[in-house]
C-alpha positions in Angstrom: -158.0 6.6 227.2 -157.9 4.0 224.6 -156.0 5.1 221.5 -154.9 2.8 218.7 -151.2 2.7 218.1 -151.7 2.0 214.4 -153.3 5.4 213.7 -151.4 7.9 211.7 -151.3 11.5 212.9 -152.5 12.8 209.5 -155.0 11.5 206.9 -154.0 10.7 203.4 -155.2 14.0 202.1 -152.9 15.8 204.5 -149.9 13.8 203.2 -150.9 14.6 199.6 -151.2 18.3 200.4 -147.7 18.1 202.1 -146.3 16.6 198.9 -148.0 19.4 196.8 -146.5 22.0 199.1 -143.0 20.6 198.8 -143.4 20.5 195.0 -144.5 24.2 195.0 -141.6 25.2 197.2 -139.1 23.4 194.9 -140.8 25.0 191.9 -140.3 28.4 193.5 -136.6 27.8 194.0 -136.3 26.4 190.5 -137.9 29.6 189.1 -135.4 31.7 191.0 -132.5 29.9 189.2 -134.0 30.7 185.8 -133.3 34.4 186.2 -131.0 35.7 183.6 -130.0 38.9 185.4 -126.8 39.2 187.2 -126.9 37.7 190.8 -130.6 37.0 190.3 -131.8 40.6 190.5 -134.5 40.2 187.8 -138.2 39.6 188.0 -137.9 35.9 188.4 -135.3 36.0 191.1 -136.8 38.8 193.2 -140.5 38.6 192.7 -142.0 35.5 191.1 -139.8 32.8 192.7 -140.1 34.0 196.3 -143.9 34.4 195.9 -144.2 30.8 194.6 -142.0 29.6 197.4 -144.0 31.4 200.1 -147.2 30.0 198.6 -145.6 26.5 199.0 -144.9 27.2 202.7 -148.5 28.4 203.2 -149.7 25.1 201.6 -147.5 23.2 204.0 -148.8 25.0 207.1 -152.4 24.4 205.9 -151.7 20.7 205.3 -150.2 20.3 208.8 -152.9 22.3 210.6 -155.9 20.8 208.7 -157.9 18.5 210.9 -158.3 15.1 209.3 -161.9 14.0 208.6 -163.0 10.8 210.3 -165.1 9.1 207.6 
């Protein structure tokens, strides 16, 4: 078992996708703050913001579980 200690667990594309996922999650939370209804009970706070945030978490899981290509 010879493994190099300098290898990173993810490839650069995985790290880029992780950063994209974090940006999408933050965008979802930012969208939730733009809701003008009281206590955030409007469309932005209850529907659009959470959908965008969940999409960001899905991107994060995909970026972590994606197998890096060895090229």
